[in-house]
Steps between C-alpha positions, in 0.01 A plus 500: 500500500668629186825687542469874429650627174824691477484874447596655170718741694714228658523307172615812319754572771643147479529524121676837524743365760582193292561714192722740694709208626511362147638827366773476761597152380517620139772746603721198569373266225775394258749718685861397434579592861229283656644293784345160566516389863440142610273457802551226757280264296698564182232707326599834345409845626591844369481863608187518285323234712611657826430858396155424358391325818640781716307754290176306541546453874563870550194599297277249680629598844432866428147445369394202714712493817275242669521245218731198506754441224660175383763491226777294350797721580429637849356377828125514554351797680191444713213747520166512677253570217447139394621587150826371349695609193707226330793607282714326242700790354629294207340166424740348253830647616688253281312628195569857614874439533509340155331799337172320432207747529251242631574555869228649718437682823232344720291679761208357696278611785309268732254574779307297756287357218796382288647626170389857432720645225754357258736672257738351242706783352711424193727805464687370196172451313320811631214279617330471837245231581306565819182415686307594810255272677160560347635754250614283208836445335670750268806551283598864452145609575320251274296209644659160439379142536633147473426308182252214447735221389412162651732262310838443664653401167415847367634672811808705575660429836730766639760430768807667645723211392421156358735307727650552842189504720310284249491125555584280204155337511333843487703598194415172332129540575490851355681395183282188459187718524615703200523824698714776353748620764655847510734633767611848614199471727512666844239777534490532121352151468217581740431821310468300178240271656301791645492679165397190303831451316587171670302227672714413803799612705675272750752564777587164665687689774430862588504742793212718617642811334516312167128422518337775710315681218383187319182388685315828454633562148397156374167504682404842366611396149267200514769238557624304798813489713597231753802306620591184311309314772188699413512719812377857477742776595856598418681364806521127426839497326379452142261661255295422192283744310259389230210640304279300737342295226719196569676576830443154644634341184823696543522398864447135406762522226760637739409289804 
């Protein structure tokens, strides 16, 4: 049985919420007074991250009190509706704190059938890429699709950092294949794949809030999203998005 489509109403609401949270982050972007706090794992967080997530949680609780919410900066709340909102208020906090406008706000909704809605909001670029199950993928109201490139040597690979989580053999394999690598990835990289501007985006290590919007966005754009092990879903600790024309080839390259 096919999963029912999302409603235009809920998709529009999610886009509006993500944009409102994005406007909040812009109030703190490039602020000389911005304080950077180190979390227990050493990653940075700011008042912009915390405030944007609080805003979203308050809006969701008011409109959908029975829905569950999971986010990066606060504890999960558990509802009874079978629907869950997943929040990453700033995906790319390091970029944000360095004044780079390629950070994003991520918002996803799942239901008992799986991914329902995904939003990648890029406040610094005034762009929002979003999709609803069965409704298509859009950027600022215009339909978007992945591209048709099938040759890895002609491909652009986006990633959040070429190093760190990457194994040396993976880096060597990508370079040997002639792939062009660009960083400053995060949600921005996935948006580039969905809109046909890049062929692949890879996160060797990622949390659920980093990847929540990606399955439905890539699917509705005509591409594919899995873990690096080829597993569907966003909760396997890694993510790879491609235009779908050569997904297995990417998986083999990075295996």
